[in-house]
N, C-alpha and C positions, 0 to 999 in steps of 0.2 A: 504494500499500499504505500502510494507516493506521501511524502511529509506535508503536512498542512502549511500553506504560506502564509507568513504573516502579513499585516496590512501593507507595509513597505513594500515587501516582495511581489505582492499581487499586484499593486499599482505599477510596480516595473515592468511585471509581465504583461500586463494590458498595453501599456506605452510600446513594449517590445513588438507586440503582435500588431499593433496598430501603425506603426511606421511605415512597413513595406506597402501595407494597404492604401493608405493616404499618398505615398509616393507615386503608386502605380496608378491610382485612379482619381486621385484628387479628393478635395475635402467633399464637395457636394455629391459625388457619385458613390461615396463610400457610407454604407448603413451601418448603423449600431448593431444591427443583426450580424452583419458579416464579421464586426470588430468582435462580438461577443463569441462566435463560432472560432476565430483565429486563436483568440486568447484562451478558450476552453473554459468560459465562465457564462454567467446569465447577463441579459442586458440591464437587469436591476443592480447588479453587483458593479457594472459600469459606472452607472449613475450614482452609486454609493461613493465611488473615489473621484468621479469628475461631473460636476454638476450639469455639464452640456457637453456636446460634441465640440463646440469651440473651445471649451476649457481643455479638453483632450488635445486638441490640435496645438494649442498654445504650450501645453506642458511638453509636447514631442520636441518642439521647437527649443526650448528653454532647458530641456533635460541638461544639456552639455554644459551649461553654466550653475544650475542649480543643485547638481550632484557633485560639482568640482570644488573641493576644499580650497584650491590654490585661488580661485575667484572669490571665495569668501574672505580668504586672507588679504587679498588684494584690497579689498574695500574697507579694511580696517586700517590700513596705513595712513599715517599723518600727511597732510598737504604739504608737498615739496616736489621739486625737479625730480628727485629720486622716483617718487611714486608715479609721476607722469611718464617717465621713462620705462618704468614697469608695467604700466597699463598698455601702453603701446606695444612692448615686448610681448605681452600675453595674447593681445590681439593678432600680431603677426604670426606668432607661434602656433595659434590654433587654425587660422586661415590659410598660412603659406605652408606650414610644416606638417602640422597633425592632419587637418583635414582631409587632404587628398590622398593619404595613405589609408584612410579608413572607409570601407564600403557603408557602414552605418552611417557615418557622418556625411557622406555624400548624398544618400537616400534622404537625410534631413534637409538637406540644401535643395535637392530637387523638389521637396514638398514646398519649400519657400517659393521657389520658381512658379510652381502650379498655382499657389495663390496668388502670385503677381499677374499671372496669366489670366486669371478668372476675374475676381472684382478687387483684389488686395485687402479686402477687409479684415482678414485674419493676420496678415502680416502688420497691418496698422496696430493691432492690439499687441503684437509681438515687440514693436519698436516702441510703443508706450511703455511696456514693461522694462525693456532695456533702459529707457530714458529714466525711468524711476531708479533702477539697481545702480547705474554707473554714472549718470552726469553729474550728481553732486561731488563725488569723488574727484571725476574728471576736472570740473570747473574749479574747484578747490586746489588741485594739483596746478592747474595752468595760473591760477592768481598767486600761488605762492612762488612759482618760477619767476613770474614778471616781478614780483616783489624783491626777489633775491638780486634782479638784474640779469638774470640768465636766459631770459625769454623777451625778445623784442615785441613791442607793441604793433598790432597790425589790424587789418581790416576784416580779418577772420574772426568771427564770435566763438567762443568756447564751445558752445553746444552744435553749431555747425561744423566746427573743428572734429568734433567726436564722431559726427555723421560722416563727414569726408573719409576720414580715417577708416570707418567701418565699411563704406561703399568701395573703396579702393581694394580692401583685402576680401570683401566679399566676392567681388568680380574676379580677383586672382583665385580664389577659390573655385568660381563657377566655370572657370575655362579648364578646369581639372576634373569636372564630373563624370567624363569618359573613364577615368582612371589614369590619365596621363594627360598633361597640359597640351593644348592646342595651340598655345603660343611659343614661339622658337626662342624663349629666353637664352641669352648667349651666356650663361653660367649656370652652376649647380643650384638646387634649391635651396641649400643653406647660406650660400652667398646671396641668393636672391631676397631671402628672408632680412639678411643684414642690410642690404640696399634699401630695401621696403622701410626698414625702420628708421634710417637716415632721412628718407625722403618725408615720411610723416612729420618726424620732428622737425624737420628743418621747415616744413609747410605750418607747423604750429609757431613757429618762431624761435624756436630754440638755437642758440649760437652753435656753430660748429665745434668751437674748443670745448663746451661743454657737453656736446654729444660724445666727442671723442674721449673726454674724461671719464663719462658714465661706460663706454664701451670698454674702456681698460679695467674698469672694476668689475663690471656685470659679464663681460663677454656675451654679446648679444646671441640670440638662440642658435646653440650649435655651431657657432662660427667662430673660428680662430681670431684673435685681435690683430688688426693691421695698423700698425703704428702710424701708417699715412693713409688715412681713409679715402683720400681724394687721388691716390696714385693710380696710373693704368696698369693693371695686371693682365696677364694672359687670361683669358676667359676659359672656364670650365666648359666641356661641351656636354650639354644635355644626355642623359641616357637614353 
């Protein structure tokens, strides 16, 4: 006899069963009856864990954040330039390094694309949730970096800076939905992540010497430190 699942395990099992259905058929075309059959539970049990099909959809999209302790720790960091750098590092690490290598995460992003191709309503809920989760920490970090004289004032508002960074990384993930990038980047993925971090931090207004100092200390995701970040090096050939 299979062991009885606790509430958290049952909730995860429902999410795991629902993701491929939504990713394949879209939100509107997937019924709660199909979800219940795939998860091996009753429709009533689904609604016990999720008040609506829309809340189930949102939970699927945000599971990669809500179940990651690193994100929770990120939001407890004090406002500073270092926190700003770490937020951008986490964003790039997920979208540029981790997501393309995971079929489950690629399915999650296919689901997001399907929503945008329908009416976009559910992705609006997702972005509202992301705004509540991340914007206060991000804005406080921007303000702290500016107060420290390490970030130049510019025309880009902090909230728009967050969304622009997200859109860049999201698009870089979406060109890998087939399992490999359709863009012929002239470098390996690790160096691509490093360059993306530089691109975003510069766009937010962080000074080059400040970025380089944090790179020396933090070693941007999976990338060896280059003491001359602006130097021209022989590009890695994509696999």
